[in-house]
N, C-alpha and C positions, 0 to 999 in steps of 0.2 A: 869103522864108521858106524855111528849109532842109527838105529831104525827111527824113522820119522812116523809118529803115530798121529792120525787124524781121527777125532772123535766122530761117532756116527751122526751126532747133531750137526757138526761142521760139514760132513759129507752131504747130508740132506740139504743143508742151506746152500751149498755150492751147486748141487744138482738143480735145485729150484731156481737159483739165479740164472743158470745156463738156459733152462727151459723158458724162463721169463724173457730173456734177451731174444731167443729164437722166436717166441710168440710175438713179441713187439715188432721184430723185423718183418714178420709175415703180415701183421696188421697194418704196418706202415705201407706195405706194398699192395694191399688189397685192391684199391681202385685201379691201379695199373694192371694187376692180374685179371680183374674182371673185364677191363677193356680188351686185353689180349685174348681172353677166351671168347669174348663176343665176336672179335674179328675172325678167330679160327673157325667158329661155327657157321660163318657165312659162306 
């Protein structure tokens, strides 16, 4: 079986894409998180 080689540029692009998806998921949940934290502090 041949080794699969992934270029450093492709690795960087994949990592950035994963970080962007995680960041967007957090941003999408920010209003709900703020509401939850406000309730916890009461």
